[in-house]
MIGUDREN-61576 format. One record per atom (N, C-alpha, C, O, CB): residue in three letters; residue number from 1; x, y, z; atom name. Coordinates in Angstrom, 3 decimals. Each point is the difference from the previous one (the first is absolute). Glycine has a CB too. Layout:
// residues N
[rec ALA; NUM; [X; Y; Z]; CA],
...
END
This chain:
// residues 91
[rec MET; 1; [-11.921; -10.403; 15.769]; N],
[rec MET; 1; [1.169; 0.123; -0.843]; CA],
[rec MET; 1; [0.458; -1.371; -0.483]; C],
[rec MET; 1; [0.420; -0.151; -1.148]; O],
[rec MET; 1; [0.246; 2.229; 2.379]; CB],
[rec ASP; 2; [-0.747; -3.087; -0.345]; N],
[rec ASP; 2; [0.428; -1.343; -0.378]; CA],
[rec ASP; 2; [-0.899; -0.578; -1.090]; C],
[rec ASP; 2; [0.452; -0.748; -0.867]; O],
[rec ASP; 2; [0.451; 0.406; 3.178]; CB],
[rec ARG; 3; [-2.183; 0.706; -2.250]; N],
[rec ARG; 3; [-0.935; -0.509; -1.000]; CA],
[rec ARG; 3; [0.326; 0.575; -1.380]; C],
[rec ARG; 3; [-0.065; -0.707; -1.006]; O],
[rec ARG; 3; [-1.713; 0.475; 2.781]; CB],
[rec LEU; 4; [2.127; 1.509; -1.813]; N],
[rec LEU; 4; [0.360; 0.638; -1.259]; CA],
[rec LEU; 4; [1.305; -0.574; -0.548]; C],
[rec LEU; 4; [0.140; -0.193; -1.207]; O],
[rec LEU; 4; [-1.322; 2.281; 1.942]; CB],
[rec LYS; 5; [2.136; -2.358; 0.159]; N],
[rec LYS; 5; [1.256; -0.616; -0.416]; CA],
[rec LYS; 5; [-0.240; -1.398; -0.565]; C],
[rec LYS; 5; [0.630; -0.397; -0.980]; O],
[rec LYS; 5; [0.589; 1.728; 2.723]; CB],
[rec GLN; 6; [-2.123; -2.063; -1.127]; N],
[rec GLN; 6; [-0.342; -1.329; -0.489]; CA],
[rec GLN; 6; [-0.645; 0.083; -1.374]; C],
[rec GLN; 6; [0.225; -0.857; -0.854]; O],
[rec GLN; 6; [-0.512; 0.064; 3.210]; CB],
[rec LYS; 7; [-0.517; 1.830; -2.563]; N],
[rec LYS; 7; [-0.644; 0.194; -1.299]; CA],
[rec LYS; 7; [1.045; 0.222; -1.098]; C],
[rec LYS; 7; [-0.114; -0.572; -1.084]; O],
[rec LYS; 7; [-1.904; 1.543; 2.240]; CB],
[rec PHE; 8; [3.026; -0.154; -0.886]; N],
[rec PHE; 8; [1.047; 0.240; -0.989]; CA],
[rec PHE; 8; [0.856; -1.252; -0.209]; C],
[rec PHE; 8; [0.473; -0.247; -1.109]; O],
[rec PHE; 8; [-0.446; 2.679; 1.754]; CB],
[rec SER; 9; [0.169; -3.207; 0.394]; N],
[rec SER; 9; [0.731; -1.253; -0.134]; CA],
[rec SER; 9; [-0.773; -0.969; -0.896]; C],
[rec SER; 9; [0.589; -0.689; -0.832]; O],
[rec SER; 9; [0.437; 1.028; 3.113]; CB],
[rec ASP; 10; [-2.331; -0.385; -2.106]; N],
[rec ASP; 10; [-0.840; -0.843; -0.849]; CA],
[rec ASP; 10; [0.030; 0.486; -1.444]; C],
[rec ASP; 10; [0.022; -0.807; -0.930]; O],
[rec ASP; 10; [-1.495; 0.300; 2.895]; CB],
[rec MET; 11; [1.475; 1.814; -2.153]; N],
[rec MET; 11; [0.053; 0.560; -1.350]; CA],
[rec MET; 11; [1.325; -0.353; -0.680]; C],
[rec MET; 11; [0.028; -0.241; -1.207]; O],
[rec MET; 11; [-1.538; 2.124; 1.931]; CB],
[rec GLN; 12; [2.592; -1.916; 0.028]; N],
[rec GLN; 12; [1.288; -0.393; -0.565]; CA],
[rec GLN; 12; [-0.027; -1.460; -0.438]; C],
[rec GLN; 12; [0.591; -0.353; -1.021]; O],
[rec GLN; 12; [0.562; 2.042; 2.477]; CB],
[rec ALA; 13; [-1.827; -2.532; -0.698]; N],
[rec ALA; 13; [-0.127; -1.410; -0.383]; CA],
[rec ALA; 13; [-0.849; -0.135; -1.264]; C],
[rec ALA; 13; [0.308; -0.817; -0.868]; O],
[rec ALA; 13; [-0.081; 0.128; 3.285]; CB],
[rec VAL; 14; [-1.288; 1.482; -2.525]; N],
[rec VAL; 14; [-0.852; -0.034; -1.187]; CA],
[rec VAL; 14; [0.784; 0.460; -1.229]; C],
[rec VAL; 14; [-0.140; -0.587; -1.073]; O],
[rec VAL; 14; [-1.895; 1.012; 2.506]; CB],
[rec VAL; 15; [2.847; 0.605; -1.293]; N],
[rec VAL; 15; [0.810; 0.478; -1.121]; CA],
[rec VAL; 15; [0.988; -1.073; -0.441]; C],
[rec VAL; 15; [0.239; -0.162; -1.197]; O],
[rec VAL; 15; [-0.478; 2.523; 2.021]; CB],
[rec THR; 16; [0.808; -3.084; 0.111]; N],
[rec THR; 16; [0.933; -1.073; -0.336]; CA],
[rec THR; 16; [-0.699; -1.105; -0.780]; C],
[rec THR; 16; [0.522; -0.470; -1.011]; O],
[rec THR; 16; [0.812; 1.001; 3.059]; CB],
[rec VAL; 17; [-2.495; -0.942; -1.593]; N],
[rec VAL; 17; [-0.752; -1.045; -0.700]; CA],
[rec VAL; 17; [-0.433; 0.494; -1.379]; C],
[rec VAL; 17; [0.068; -0.745; -0.977]; O],
[rec VAL; 17; [-0.869; -0.182; 3.185]; CB],
[rec LEU; 18; [0.358; 2.172; -2.288]; N],
[rec LEU; 18; [-0.396; 0.590; -1.278]; CA],
[rec LEU; 18; [1.172; 0.039; -0.976]; C],
[rec LEU; 18; [-0.172; -0.263; -1.191]; O],
[rec LEU; 18; [-1.553; 1.637; 2.381]; CB],
[rec ALA; 19; [2.913; -1.048; -0.689]; N],
[rec ALA; 19; [1.188; 0.040; -0.853]; CA],
[rec ALA; 19; [0.300; -1.381; -0.572]; C],
[rec ALA; 19; [0.321; -0.131; -1.181]; O],
[rec ALA; 19; [0.592; 2.034; 2.541]; CB],
[rec VAL; 20; [-1.016; -2.920; -0.531]; N],
[rec VAL; 20; [0.258; -1.364; -0.469]; CA],
[rec VAL; 20; [-1.035; -0.401; -1.053]; C],
[rec VAL; 20; [0.346; -0.586; -1.025]; O],
[rec VAL; 20; [0.668; -0.012; 3.266]; CB],
[rec LEU; 21; [-2.276; 0.914; -1.984]; N],
[rec LEU; 21; [-1.044; -0.370; -0.950]; CA],
[rec LEU; 21; [0.131; 0.743; -1.326]; C],
[rec LEU; 21; [-0.189; -0.592; -1.063]; O],
[rec LEU; 21; [-1.303; 0.117; 2.990]; CB],
[rec LEU; 22; [1.813; 1.763; -1.873]; N],
[rec LEU; 22; [0.112; 0.784; -1.229]; CA],
[rec LEU; 22; [1.156; -0.449; -0.881]; C],
[rec LEU; 22; [-0.063; 0.153; -1.219]; O],
[rec LEU; 22; [-0.931; 1.754; 2.436]; CB],
[rec MET; 23; [2.034; -2.450; -0.633]; N],
[rec MET; 23; [1.178; -0.392; -0.778]; CA],
[rec MET; 23; [-0.001; -1.483; -0.383]; C],
[rec MET; 23; [0.988; -0.506; -0.531]; O],
[rec MET; 23; [0.266; 2.304; 1.698]; CB],
[rec MET; 24; [-2.349; -2.481; -0.902]; N],
[rec MET; 24; [-0.084; -1.411; -0.391]; CA],
[rec MET; 24; [-0.305; -0.106; -1.498]; C],
[rec MET; 24; [-0.726; 0.830; -0.547]; O],
[rec MET; 24; [-0.060; -1.465; 2.877]; CB],
[rec PRO; 25; [1.337; -0.374; -2.983]; N],
[rec PRO; 25; [-0.182; -0.148; -1.446]; CA],
[rec PRO; 25; [-1.448; 0.022; -0.501]; C],
[rec PRO; 25; [-0.240; 0.593; -1.052]; O],
[rec PRO; 25; [2.306; -1.879; 1.129]; CB],
[rec PRO; 26; [-3.047; 0.679; 0.606]; N],
[rec PRO; 26; [-1.363; 0.077; -0.547]; CA],
[rec PRO; 26; [-0.519; 1.438; -0.136]; C],
[rec PRO; 26; [-0.704; 0.318; -0.959]; O],
[rec PRO; 26; [0.277; -2.548; 1.977]; CB],
[rec ILE; 27; [0.768; 3.081; -0.077]; N],
[rec ILE; 27; [-0.441; 1.402; -0.081]; CA],
[rec ILE; 27; [0.785; 0.729; -1.080]; C],
[rec ILE; 27; [-0.582; 0.756; -0.778]; O],
[rec ILE; 27; [-0.029; -0.768; 3.224]; CB],
[rec ILE; 28; [1.896; -0.196; -2.507]; N],
[rec ILE; 28; [0.834; 0.681; -0.997]; CA],
[rec ILE; 28; [-0.391; -0.434; -1.411]; C],
[rec ILE; 28; [0.029; 0.815; -0.922]; O],
[rec ILE; 28; [1.860; -0.672; 2.586]; CB],
[rec LEU; 29; [-2.253; -1.413; -1.848]; N],
[rec LEU; 29; [-0.368; -0.493; -1.324]; CA],
[rec LEU; 29; [-1.291; 0.618; -0.521]; C],
[rec LEU; 29; [-0.250; -0.023; -1.205]; O],
[rec LEU; 29; [1.405; -2.094; 1.758]; CB],
[rec ILE; 30; [-1.974; 2.665; 0.329]; N],
[rec ILE; 30; [-1.204; 0.709; -0.444]; CA],
[rec ILE; 30; [0.398; 1.174; -0.888]; C],
[rec ILE; 30; [-0.681; 0.298; -0.981]; O],
[rec ILE; 30; [-0.554; -0.978; 3.087]; CB],
[rec PHE; 31; [2.328; 1.342; -1.766]; N],
[rec PHE; 31; [0.439; 1.188; -0.731]; CA],
[rec PHE; 31; [1.008; -0.315; -1.100]; C],
[rec PHE; 31; [0.491; 0.916; -0.660]; O],
[rec PHE; 31; [-0.898; 0.392; 2.719]; CB],
[rec ASN; 32; [0.723; -2.576; -2.270]; N],
[rec ASN; 32; [1.042; -0.372; -0.940]; CA],
[rec ASN; 32; [-0.324; 0.407; -1.438]; C],
[rec ASN; 32; [0.878; 0.507; -0.698]; O],
[rec ASN; 32; [-0.321; -2.397; 2.203]; CB],
[rec ASN; 33; [-1.776; 1.685; -1.962]; N],
[rec ASN; 33; [-0.377; 0.313; -1.377]; CA],
[rec ASN; 33; [-0.946; 1.202; -0.073]; C],
[rec ASN; 33; [-0.783; 0.111; -0.943]; O],
[rec ASN; 33; [1.074; -2.529; 0.365]; CB],
[rec ALA; 34; [-0.227; 3.297; 1.542]; N],
[rec ALA; 34; [-0.941; 1.112; 0.071]; CA],
[rec ALA; 34; [0.351; 1.138; -0.947]; C],
[rec ALA; 34; [-0.850; 0.854; -0.253]; O],
[rec ALA; 34; [0.434; -1.471; 2.605]; CB],
[rec GLY; 35; [1.606; 0.664; -2.873]; N],
[rec GLY; 35; [0.355; 1.044; -0.948]; CA],
[rec GLY; 35; [1.166; 0.840; 0.469]; C],
[rec GLY; 35; [0.829; -0.422; 0.805]; O],
[rec GLY; 35; [-3.174; 0.462; -1.531]; CB],
[rec ILE; 36; [2.374; 1.176; 0.186]; N],
[rec ILE; 36; [1.110; 0.907; 0.280]; CA],
[rec ILE; 36; [-0.559; 1.356; 0.422]; C],
[rec ILE; 36; [-0.958; 0.500; -0.590]; O],
[rec ILE; 36; [2.449; -1.709; -1.073]; CB],
[rec VAL; 37; [-0.882; 1.795; 2.687]; N],
[rec VAL; 37; [-0.376; 1.334; 0.472]; CA],
[rec VAL; 37; [1.234; 0.879; -0.092]; C],
[rec VAL; 37; [0.972; -0.209; 0.726]; O],
[rec VAL; 37; [-2.773; -0.706; 0.835]; CB],
[rec GLY; 38; [1.765; 1.894; -2.447]; N],
[rec GLY; 38; [1.141; 0.914; -0.141]; CA],
[rec GLY; 38; [1.289; -0.721; -0.332]; C],
[rec GLY; 38; [1.043; 0.323; 0.568]; O],
[rec GLY; 38; [-2.146; 1.192; 1.030]; CB],
[rec GLN; 39; [1.064; -2.456; -2.475]; N],
[rec GLN; 39; [1.135; -0.810; -0.443]; CA],
[rec GLN; 39; [0.568; -0.891; 1.100]; C],
[rec GLN; 39; [1.133; -0.472; -0.102]; O],
[rec GLN; 39; [-0.614; 2.260; -1.523]; CB],
[rec ILE; 40; [-1.297; -2.016; 2.666]; N],
[rec ILE; 40; [0.401; -0.910; 1.080]; CA],
[rec ILE; 40; [-1.060; -1.094; 0.073]; C],
[rec ILE; 40; [-1.190; 0.305; 0.080]; O],
[rec ILE; 40; [2.402; 1.548; 1.237]; CB],
[rec PRO; 41; [-0.804; -3.121; -1.342]; N],
[rec PRO; 41; [-0.988; -1.076; 0.143]; CA],
[rec PRO; 41; [-0.758; 0.135; 1.325]; C],
[rec PRO; 41; [0.580; 0.362; 1.023]; O],
[rec PRO; 41; [0.868; -1.880; -2.430]; CB],
[rec VAL; 42; [-2.738; 1.224; 1.373]; N],
[rec VAL; 42; [-0.845; 0.152; 1.187]; CA],
[rec VAL; 42; [0.505; -0.868; 1.154]; C],
[rec VAL; 42; [-0.075; 0.417; 1.156]; O],
[rec VAL; 42; [-1.885; 0.088; -2.642]; CB],
[rec VAL; 43; [2.468; -1.687; 1.198]; N],
[rec VAL; 43; [0.492; -0.875; 1.068]; CA],
[rec VAL; 43; [1.159; 0.657; 0.745]; C],
[rec VAL; 43; [0.095; -0.111; 1.222]; O],
[rec VAL; 43; [-0.812; -1.905; -2.542]; CB],
[rec VAL; 44; [1.599; 2.699; 0.589]; N],
[rec VAL; 44; [1.131; 0.687; 0.633]; CA],
[rec VAL; 44; [-0.499; 1.188; 0.815]; C],
[rec VAL; 44; [0.457; 0.229; 1.120]; O],
[rec VAL; 44; [1.065; -0.947; -2.997]; CB],
[rec ALA; 45; [-2.462; 1.471; 1.308]; N],
[rec ALA; 45; [-0.576; 1.141; 0.729]; CA],
[rec ALA; 45; [-0.708; -0.475; 1.267]; C],
[rec ALA; 45; [0.088; 0.655; 1.038]; O],
[rec ALA; 45; [-0.369; 0.600; -3.206]; CB],
[rec PHE; 46; [-0.419; -2.389; 2.092]; N],
[rec PHE; 46; [-0.673; -0.545; 1.180]; CA],
[rec PHE; 46; [1.001; -0.389; 1.075]; C],
[rec PHE; 46; [-0.177; 0.345; 1.168]; O],
[rec PHE; 46; [-1.674; -1.164; -2.625]; CB],
[rec ILE; 47; [2.898; 0.103; 1.072]; N],
[rec ILE; 47; [0.983; -0.470; 0.985]; CA],
[rec ILE; 47; [0.664; 1.183; 0.701]; C],
[rec ILE; 47; [0.066; 0.041; 1.229]; O],
[rec ILE; 47; [0.341; -2.110; -2.610]; CB],
[rec PHE; 48; [0.082; 3.027; 0.599]; N],
[rec PHE; 48; [0.686; 1.127; 0.619]; CA],
[rec PHE; 48; [-0.969; 0.941; 0.713]; C],
[rec PHE; 48; [0.355; 0.589; 1.021]; O],
[rec PHE; 48; [1.398; -0.765; -2.780]; CB],
[rec GLY; 49; [-2.965; 0.325; 1.237]; N],
[rec GLY; 49; [-1.007; 0.825; 0.675]; CA],
[rec GLY; 49; [-0.413; -0.593; 1.334]; C],
[rec GLY; 49; [-0.083; 0.706; 1.005]; O],
[rec GLY; 49; [-0.728; 0.057; -3.223]; CB],
[rec ALA; 50; [0.550; -2.068; 2.223]; N],
[rec ALA; 50; [-0.384; -0.668; 1.252]; CA],
[rec ALA; 50; [1.142; 0.050; 0.998]; C],
[rec ALA; 50; [-0.218; 0.212; 1.193]; O],
[rec ALA; 50; [-1.334; -1.725; -2.453]; CB],
[rec TRP; 51; [2.760; 1.319; 0.775]; N],
[rec TRP; 51; [1.181; 0.048; 0.859]; CA],
[rec TRP; 51; [0.140; 1.381; 0.632]; C],
[rec TRP; 51; [0.265; 0.111; 1.198]; O],
[rec TRP; 51; [0.863; -1.846; -2.630]; CB],
[rec LEU; 52; [-1.304; 2.785; 0.635]; N],
[rec LEU; 52; [0.101; 1.371; 0.510]; CA],
[rec LEU; 52; [-1.086; 0.291; 1.039]; C],
[rec LEU; 52; [0.277; 0.582; 1.049]; O],
[rec LEU; 52; [0.709; 0.131; -3.244]; CB],
[rec VAL; 53; [-2.203; -1.115; 1.900]; N],
[rec VAL; 53; [-1.105; 0.233; 0.941]; CA],
[rec VAL; 53; [0.248; -0.744; 1.314]; C],
[rec VAL; 53; [-0.238; 0.548; 1.076]; O],
[rec VAL; 53; [-1.360; -0.251; -3.012]; CB],
[rec LEU; 54; [2.069; -1.532; 1.856]; N],
[rec LEU; 54; [0.272; -0.763; 1.223]; CA],
[rec LEU; 54; [1.108; 0.642; 0.829]; C],
[rec LEU; 54; [-0.078; 0.026; 1.228]; O],
[rec LEU; 54; [-0.647; -2.108; -2.404]; CB],
[rec ILE; 55; [1.748; 2.599; 0.513]; N],
[rec ILE; 55; [1.080; 0.683; 0.727]; CA],
[rec ILE; 55; [-0.522; 1.255; 0.679]; C],
[rec ILE; 55; [0.327; 0.260; 1.158]; O],
[rec ILE; 55; [1.352; -1.158; -2.789]; CB],
[rec LEU; 56; [-2.489; 1.684; 0.921]; N],
[rec LEU; 56; [-0.527; 1.241; 0.576]; CA],
[rec LEU; 56; [-0.948; -0.278; 1.166]; C],
[rec LEU; 56; [0.036; 0.705; 1.008]; O],
[rec LEU; 56; [0.190; 0.390; -3.248]; CB],
[rec VAL; 57; [-1.065; -2.105; 2.111]; N],
[rec VAL; 57; [-0.919; -0.342; 1.093]; CA],
[rec VAL; 57; [0.780; -0.498; 1.214]; C],
[rec VAL; 57; [-0.321; 0.363; 1.131]; O],
[rec VAL; 57; [-1.478; -0.937; -2.803]; CB],
[rec THR; 58; [2.812; -0.246; 1.448]; N],
[rec THR; 58; [0.828; -0.494; 1.100]; CA],
[rec THR; 58; [0.741; 1.140; 0.674]; C],
[rec THR; 58; [0.072; 0.056; 1.228]; O],
[rec THR; 58; [0.180; -2.243; -2.405]; CB],
[rec TRP; 59; [0.299; 3.095; 0.386]; N],
[rec TRP; 59; [0.687; 1.169; 0.559]; CA],
[rec TRP; 59; [-0.952; 0.818; 0.871]; C],
[rec TRP; 59; [0.365; 0.423; 1.097]; O],
[rec TRP; 59; [1.166; -0.361; -3.097]; CB],
[rec TRP; 60; [-2.746; 0.159; 1.510]; N],
[rec TRP; 60; [-0.981; 0.777; 0.758]; CA],
[rec TRP; 60; [-0.369; -0.704; 1.302]; C],
[rec TRP; 60; [-0.074; 0.638; 1.050]; O],
[rec TRP; 60; [-0.816; 0.307; -3.195]; CB],
[rec LEU; 61; [0.656; -2.268; 2.083]; N],
[rec LEU; 61; [-0.364; -0.739; 1.212]; CA],
[rec LEU; 61; [1.110; 0.041; 1.041]; C],
[rec LEU; 61; [-0.271; 0.178; 1.188]; O],
[rec LEU; 61; [-1.169; -1.667; -2.574]; CB],
[rec VAL; 62; [2.682; 1.326; 0.954]; N],
[rec VAL; 62; [1.122; 0.035; 0.938]; CA],
[rec VAL; 62; [0.136; 1.390; 0.594]; C],
[rec VAL; 62; [0.249; 0.140; 1.198]; O],
[rec VAL; 62; [0.925; -1.947; -2.487]; CB],
[rec ARG; 63; [-1.332; 2.829; 0.475]; N],
[rec ARG; 63; [0.124; 1.378; 0.492]; CA],
[rec ARG; 63; [-1.083; 0.318; 1.020]; C],
[rec ARG; 63; [0.282; 0.604; 1.035]; O],
[rec ARG; 63; [0.730; 0.072; -3.219]; CB],
[rec VAL; 64; [-2.237; -1.073; 1.904]; N],
[rec VAL; 64; [-1.102; 0.272; 0.924]; CA],
[rec VAL; 64; [0.177; -0.796; 1.292]; C],
[rec VAL; 64; [-0.210; 0.532; 1.091]; O],
[rec VAL; 64; [-1.322; -0.077; -3.040]; CB],
[rec SER; 65; [1.916; -1.724; 1.831]; N],
[rec SER; 65; [0.156; -0.808; 1.215]; CA],
[rec SER; 65; [1.180; 0.474; 0.844]; C],
[rec SER; 65; [-0.048; -0.115; 1.224]; O],
[rec SER; 65; [-0.949; -1.833; -2.433]; CB],
[rec ASN; 66; [2.053; 2.476; 0.595]; N],
[rec ASN; 66; [1.116; 0.546; 0.775]; CA],
[rec ASN; 66; [-0.384; 1.285; 0.705]; C],
[rec ASN; 66; [0.496; 0.273; 1.093]; O],
[rec ASN; 66; [1.086; -1.310; -2.697]; CB],
[rec ASN; 67; [-2.453; 1.830; 1.006]; N],
[rec ASN; 67; [-0.450; 1.237; 0.638]; CA],
[rec ASN; 67; [-0.909; -0.266; 1.191]; C],
[rec ASN; 67; [-0.165; 0.864; 0.861]; O],
[rec ASN; 67; [0.353; 0.274; -3.059]; CB],
[rec MET; 68; [-0.782; -2.336; 2.253]; N],
[rec MET; 68; [-0.890; -0.330; 1.111]; CA],
[rec MET; 68; [0.760; -0.532; 1.203]; C],
[rec MET; 68; [-0.569; -0.098; 1.087]; O],
[rec MET; 68; [-1.220; -0.387; -2.731]; CB],
[rec SER; 69; [3.055; 0.139; 1.479]; N],
[rec SER; 69; [0.750; -0.553; 1.115]; CA],
[rec SER; 69; [0.208; 1.076; 1.059]; C],
[rec SER; 69; [0.195; 1.172; -0.325]; O],
[rec SER; 69; [0.952; -2.818; -1.210]; CB],
[rec PRO; 70; [-1.191; 1.243; 2.796]; N],
[rec PRO; 70; [0.168; 1.000; 1.051]; CA],
[rec PRO; 70; [1.379; 0.642; -0.076]; C],
[rec PRO; 70; [1.013; -0.664; -0.219]; O],
[rec PRO; 70; [-2.606; -0.609; 1.674]; CB],
[rec GLU; 71; [1.590; 2.570; -1.267]; N],
[rec GLU; 71; [1.268; 0.714; -0.076]; CA],
[rec GLU; 71; [0.832; -0.269; 1.243]; C],
[rec GLU; 71; [-0.514; -0.020; 1.118]; O],
[rec GLU; 71; [-0.552; 1.795; -2.530]; CB],
[rec LYS; 72; [2.337; -1.977; 1.202]; N],
[rec LYS; 72; [0.902; -0.199; 1.114]; CA],
[rec LYS; 72; [0.359; 1.369; 0.566]; C],
[rec LYS; 72; [0.191; 0.954; -0.754]; O],
[rec LYS; 72; [0.723; -3.111; -0.247]; CB],
[rec PRO; 73; [-0.824; 2.256; 2.304]; N],
[rec PRO; 73; [0.406; 1.290; 0.554]; CA],
[rec PRO; 73; [1.417; 0.331; -0.433]; C],
[rec PRO; 73; [0.876; -0.862; -0.060]; O],
[rec PRO; 73; [-2.396; 0.525; 2.030]; CB],
[rec GLU; 74; [1.709; 1.582; -2.263]; N],
[rec GLU; 74; [1.312; 0.428; -0.471]; CA],
[rec GLU; 74; [1.001; -0.074; 1.136]; C],
[rec GLU; 74; [-0.215; 0.565; 1.072]; O],
[rec GLU; 74; [-0.846; 0.934; -2.783]; CB],
[rec GLU; 75; [2.148; -2.196; 1.467]; N],
[rec GLU; 75; [1.012; -0.151; 1.030]; CA],
[rec GLU; 75; [0.878; 1.238; 0.023]; C],
[rec GLU; 75; [0.475; 0.474; -1.033]; O],
[rec GLU; 75; [-0.507; -2.981; 0.774]; CB],
[rec LYS; 76; [0.232; 3.015; 1.463]; N],
[rec LYS; 76; [0.853; 1.171; 0.140]; CA],
[rec LYS; 76; [1.426; -0.478; 0.269]; C],
[rec LYS; 76; [0.216; -0.875; 0.840]; O],
[rec LYS; 76; [-2.152; 2.294; 0.036]; CB],
[rec PRO; 77; [2.885; -0.859; -1.572]; N],
[rec PRO; 77; [1.383; -0.411; 0.271]; CA],
[rec PRO; 77; [0.397; 0.415; 1.408]; C],
[rec PRO; 77; [-0.411; 1.044; 0.508]; O],
[rec PRO; 77; [0.988; -0.845; -2.954]; CB],
[rec GLU; 78; [0.220; -1.036; 3.045]; N],
[rec GLU; 78; [0.452; 0.308; 1.350]; CA],
[rec GLU; 78; [0.895; 1.231; -0.029]; C],
[rec GLU; 78; [0.815; 0.190; -0.902]; O],
[rec GLU; 78; [-0.964; -2.623; 1.551]; CB],
[rec GLN; 79; [-0.035; 3.247; 0.358]; N],
[rec GLN; 79; [0.826; 1.196; 0.065]; CA],
[rec GLN; 79; [1.413; -0.400; 0.416]; C],
[rec GLN; 79; [0.206; -0.803; 0.910]; O],
[rec GLN; 79; [-2.219; 2.245; -0.337]; CB],
[rec ILE; 80; [2.945; -0.868; -1.256]; N],
[rec ILE; 80; [1.393; -0.302; 0.284]; CA],
[rec ILE; 80; [0.484; 0.968; 1.076]; C],
[rec ILE; 80; [-0.144; 1.218; -0.115]; O],
[rec ILE; 80; [0.540; -2.087; -2.252]; CB],
[rec ASN; 81; [0.168; 0.300; 3.392]; N],
[rec ASN; 81; [0.509; 0.815; 1.077]; CA],
[rec ASN; 81; [1.425; 0.412; -0.360]; C],
[rec ASN; 81; [0.913; -0.825; 0.027]; O],
[rec ASN; 81; [-2.390; -0.350; 1.695]; CB],
[rec ASN; 82; [1.666; 2.433; -2.054]; N],
[rec ASN; 82; [1.304; 0.492; -0.386]; CA],
[rec ASN; 82; [0.818; 0.517; 1.181]; C],
[rec ASN; 82; [1.112; 0.498; -0.178]; O],
[rec ASN; 82; [-2.087; 0.068; -2.019]; CB],
[rec HIS; 83; [0.438; -0.682; 3.361]; N],
[rec HIS; 83; [0.702; 0.504; 1.182]; CA],
[rec HIS; 83; [0.942; -1.090; 0.514]; C],
[rec HIS; 83; [-0.431; -1.116; 0.293]; O],
[rec HIS; 83; [-1.522; 2.643; 0.308]; CB],
[rec THR; 84; [3.187; -1.207; -0.500]; N],
[rec THR; 84; [0.961; -0.945; 0.560]; CA],
[rec THR; 84; [0.123; 0.273; 1.489]; C],
[rec THR; 84; [0.116; 1.151; 0.420]; O],
[rec THR; 84; [1.149; -1.315; -2.618]; CB],
[rec PRO; 85; [-1.289; -0.892; 2.990]; N],
[rec PRO; 85; [0.113; 0.224; 1.444]; CA],
[rec PRO; 85; [1.416; 0.477; 0.338]; C],
[rec PRO; 85; [0.978; -0.288; -0.690]; O],
[rec PRO; 85; [-2.737; -1.490; 1.144]; CB],
[rec LEU; 86; [1.803; 2.510; 0.628]; N],
[rec LEU; 86; [1.289; 0.476; 0.445]; CA],
[rec LEU; 86; [0.807; -1.179; 0.550]; C],
[rec LEU; 86; [-0.537; -0.899; 0.647]; O],
[rec LEU; 86; [-0.432; 3.189; -0.132]; CB],
[rec VAL; 87; [2.239; -2.256; -0.786]; N],
[rec VAL; 87; [0.861; -1.093; 0.424]; CA],
[rec VAL; 87; [0.164; 0.082; 1.521]; C],
[rec VAL; 87; [0.258; 1.059; 0.573]; O],
[rec VAL; 87; [0.967; -1.083; -2.822]; CB],
[rec GLY; 88; [-1.385; -1.126; 2.860]; N],
[rec GLY; 88; [0.214; -0.061; 1.432]; CA],
[rec GLY; 88; [-1.222; 0.338; 0.823]; C],
[rec GLY; 88; [0.099; 0.049; 1.226]; O],
[rec GLY; 88; [2.217; 0.519; -1.680]; CB],
[rec THR; 89; [-3.444; -0.338; -0.148]; N],
[rec THR; 89; [-1.200; 0.300; 0.777]; CA],
[rec THR; 89; [-0.909; -1.205; -0.007]; C],
[rec THR; 89; [-0.083; -0.706; -1.005]; O],
[rec THR; 89; [0.258; 3.149; 0.456]; CB],
[rec ASP; 90; [-0.834; -2.682; 1.609]; N],
[rec ASP; 90; [-0.960; -1.088; 0.102]; CA],
[rec ASP; 90; [-1.365; 0.512; -0.451]; C],
[rec ASP; 90; [-0.453; 1.074; 0.397]; O],
[rec ASP; 90; [1.755; -2.146; 1.508]; CB],
[rec ILE; 91; [-1.909; 0.299; -2.713]; N],
[rec ILE; 91; [-1.327; 0.419; -0.481]; CA],
[rec ILE; 91; [-1.063; -0.816; 0.668]; C],
[rec ILE; 91; [-1.187; 0.195; -0.265]; O],
[rec ILE; 91; [2.136; 0.486; -1.929]; CB],
END
């Protein structure tokens, strides 16, 4: 289980590095003069598309890694003793 958790932790680090690389100006400038898609410049579509994909991948990784955490045993509330002792009696 620890090995699988480490794998997802490594994947989160890779997604972070990928996000930084995708949003760097040299990569974005590749799409700067690429044209227009559906009245949206390709550079804008790339930025928002990459941003959306990175958010969805991060959400999925966090969800999967949280599901792998060991479940905590459910705590039972303490029973409330509603019985009042009789006055003057030793318990």
